[in-house]
C-alpha positions, -999 to 999 in steps of 0.1 A, spaced: -298 -79 -165 -272 -102 -151 -234 -96 -153 -205 -118 -142 -177 -93 -136 -142 -108 -134 -110 -89 -125 -85 -100 -152 -49 -94 -162 -57 -102 -198 -87 -114 -219 -95 -119 -255 -125 -128 -277 -120 -147 -310 -146 -151 -337 -137 -175 -366 -101 -176 -355 -97 -138 -355 -92 -118 -323 -119 -92 -323 -114 -77 -288 -89 -79 -261 -75 -66 -228 -37 -67 -231 -16 -82 -203 -1 -48 -192 -28 -38 -167 -57 -50 -147 -91 -48 -164 -126 -62 -162 -142 -90 -183 -180 -87 -182 -202 -115 -193 -236 -99 -198 -271 -115 -200 -302 -95 -209 -337 -104 -197 -372 -96 -210 -378 -67 -185 -345 -50 -190 -343 -15 -206 -318 12 -212 -321 26 -177 -312 -8 -163 -283 -10 -186 -271 25 -176 -275 18 -139 -256 -15 -141 -229 1 -161 -224 27 -134 -222 1 -107 -197 -19 -126 -176 12 -134 -174 21 -97 -171 -15 -83 -141 -16 -61 -125 -49 -70 -92 -39 -84 -59 -38 -64 -60 -14 -34 -98 -15 -34 -99 7 -64 -125 7 -92 -122 8 -130 -131 45 -128 -102 51 -104 -76 37 -127 -92 39 -161 -91 1 -164 -100 -14 -197 -133 -33 -199 -143 -62 -223 -180 -68 -226 -193 -101 -240 -230 -109 -245 -239 -142 -230 -276 -152 -230 -268 -184 -213 -264 -165 -180 -302 -165 -179 -304 -202 -183 -325 -222 -158 -316 -258 -151 -335 -262 -119 -360 -287 -133 -340 -307 -157 -306 -314 -172 -316 -293 -203 -315 -256 -194 -344 -234 -204 -335 -201 -221 -369 -186 -218 -357 -158 -194 -333 -145 -219 -345 -116 -241 -346 -123 -278 -320 -107 -301 -341 -77 -312 -344 -67 -275 -310 -79 -261 -286 -67 -288 -294 -30 -284 -293 -33 -246 -258 -49 -247 -248 -19 -269 -265 5 -245 -246 -10 -216 -212 -7 -235 -221 29 -245 -231 38 -210 -196 27 -198 -180 47 -226 -201 78 -216 -186 73 -181 -151 74 -195 -143 37 -199 -122 21 -226 -146 -6 -238 -141 -34 -262 -169 -59 -271 -174 -93 -286 -197 -99 -315 -234 -103 -305 -248 -137 -315 -215 -150 -328 -198 -182 -317 -170 -167 -296 -140 -182 -279 -134 -161 -248 -101 -165 -229 -91 -148 -198 -67 -148 -169 -87 -142 -138 -67 -122 -113 -72 -131 -76 -94 -148 -86 -120 -121 -82 -155 -128 -97 -187 -109 -88 -222 -116 -99 -243 -85 -103 -281 -84 -111 -305 -57 -117 
């Protein structure tokens, strides 16, 4: 599982011109772009969720758990793309939808179980993701 975690002051996901999830501009939050691989399972999702929840990248070296920061999770299989050998990325490392979709849900649910306010995009949809990266602070996390 691979996550790009961004500290944001606002973020939104649109599907077919409709905003389906957002972090409003009134507080810092985390935008998480999440890719799922073939070997990932619910324990990996829960472990990564815990690490993200406690990651100290907010102002004052605080974590989302310290300040109850909102979190927006967006599935993104392209994070597992491999373009080392050609100009056309291979997506073979990304788990197929029947595997990946429940694990993205498990990741979001694990964050909720920890006390996070979590919004999500729509799995498999063509989404327009906008964000204002704060800092900028962006961290790549892999399990």
